[in-house]
C-alpha positions as CSV (number, residue, x, y, z in Angstrom):
1,M,4.0,6.3,-29.5
2,A,0.2,6.5,-29.9
3,P,-1.8,5.6,-26.9
4,D,-3.6,2.8,-29.0
5,S,-0.2,0.6,-28.6
6,Q,-0.1,0.8,-24.9
7,P,-1.8,-1.6,-22.4
8,Y,-5.7,-1.2,-22.3
9,F,-5.7,0.7,-18.6
10,V,-3.3,3.0,-20.0
11,R,-5.3,3.9,-23.0
12,K,-8.5,4.1,-21.0
13,T,-7.0,6.3,-18.4
14,Y,-5.2,8.5,-20.8
15,H,-8.5,8.9,-23.2
16,H,-10.7,9.5,-20.0
17,F,-8.1,12.1,-18.8
18,L,-7.6,14.2,-22.0
19,H,-11.6,14.1,-22.9
20,S,-13.1,15.0,-19.6
21,R,-13.3,18.0,-17.1
22,M,-12.7,16.9,-13.6
23,T,-13.2,17.8,-10.1
24,L,-10.3,18.2,-7.8
25,D,-11.0,14.7,-6.0
26,S,-10.9,13.3,-9.3
27,E,-7.8,15.0,-10.5
28,I,-6.1,13.8,-7.2
29,R,-7.2,10.2,-8.1
30,I,-5.9,10.1,-11.5
31,R,-2.5,11.7,-10.3
32,D,-2.3,8.7,-7.4
33,K,-3.0,6.2,-10.0
34,A,-0.6,7.5,-12.5
35,E,1.9,7.6,-9.8
36,A,1.2,3.9,-8.9
37,M,1.6,2.9,-12.6
38,R,4.8,4.7,-12.8
39,V,6.2,2.8,-9.8
40,Y,4.9,-0.5,-11.2
41,A,6.8,0.3,-14.6
42,R,9.6,1.2,-12.8
43,Q,9.8,-2.2,-10.8
44,A,8.8,-4.2,-14.0
45,K,11.8,-2.3,-16.1
46,D,9.2,-0.9,-18.5
47,F,10.3,2.2,-19.3
48,E,7.8,3.3,-22.0
49,L,5.1,2.7,-19.5
50,G,6.8,4.6,-16.8
51,N,6.9,7.6,-19.3
52,W,3.2,7.4,-20.1
53,A,2.2,7.2,-16.4
54,S,4.7,10.3,-15.7
55,E,3.1,12.5,-18.7
56,I,-0.3,11.4,-17.3
57,R,0.7,12.4,-13.6
58,I,2.4,15.9,-14.9
59,R,-0.7,16.7,-16.9
60,A,-3.2,15.8,-13.9
61,E,-0.9,18.1,-11.5
62,R,-1.0,20.9,-14.2
63,R,-4.9,20.6,-14.3
64,L,-5.1,20.4,-10.5
65,G,-2.8,23.5,-10.4
66,E,-5.3,25.3,-12.6
67,M,-8.4,24.3,-10.6
68,L,-6.7,25.5,-7.1
69,K,-5.8,28.9,-8.9
70,A,-9.4,29.2,-10.1
71,Q,-10.7,28.3,-6.6
72,K,-8.5,30.8,-4.8
73,K,-9.6,33.5,-7.3
74,S,-13.3,32.7,-6.6
75,G,-13.0,32.5,-2.9
76,G,-13.2,28.8,-2.5
77,M,-10.0,28.4,-1.1
78,R,-8.1,29.8,2.1
79,D,-5.7,32.4,1.2
80,G,-3.2,33.5,4.0
81,G,-4.9,35.8,6.4
82,T,-8.6,35.2,5.1
83,A,-9.2,32.8,7.9
84,M,-8.7,35.7,10.4
85,K,-11.1,37.9,8.7
86,A,-13.8,34.8,8.4
87,R,-13.5,34.2,12.0
88,S,-14.4,37.6,12.7
89,Q,-17.5,37.5,10.9
90,P,-20.6,35.6,12.5
91,N,-22.1,32.7,10.7
92,T,-19.3,32.7,8.1
93,E,-18.4,29.6,6.4
94,F,-14.3,28.9,6.2
95,P,-13.0,28.4,2.8
96,T,-11.7,24.8,2.0
97,K,-8.4,24.2,3.5
98,L,-5.8,22.2,1.1
99,S,-5.4,19.5,4.1
100,E,-9.3,18.9,3.8
101,L,-8.9,18.1,0.3
102,G,-5.9,15.7,0.8
103,I,-3.4,17.8,-0.9
104,S,0.1,18.7,0.5
105,K,1.3,22.1,0.5
106,S,4.1,20.9,-1.7
107,L,1.8,19.3,-4.3
108,S,-0.2,22.6,-4.4
109,S,3.1,24.5,-5.1
110,R,4.2,22.0,-7.6
111,A,0.8,21.9,-9.3
112,Q,0.4,25.7,-9.3
113,A,3.8,26.0,-10.9
114,I,3.3,23.6,-13.7
115,A,0.1,25.4,-14.4
116,E,2.0,28.7,-14.5
117,V,3.9,27.3,-17.7
118,P,2.4,28.7,-20.7
119,E,0.5,26.4,-23.1
120,A,2.9,26.8,-26.1
121,E,5.8,25.8,-23.8
122,F,4.0,22.8,-22.1
123,E,2.8,21.1,-25.2
124,P,5.7,20.3,-27.6
């Protein structure tokens, strides 16, 4: 079903999500809003809305995973032993921790696993 047949807030969220490059914070907000929509849809027994919300959440997690992987490669995220290396250097800024971004380890792991799925398999 086309997004035009969905309620306005779902269309707006879906359109915004598909056509913008986001930051980690905005991806997390989109994911959280989609999860709240999914829970609401479940309570209202609106399975179609629940499916749309789940799709938005999964896509947000995929983009979040892509961003986390890119940040790790560029040195913007902590990676295992890098904190100890950074502490040994004077005046070194510590890379960002997941907890500082409001991202749990399980969300980070799930998002990066979804991001690993090739585009051809992810998009039917």
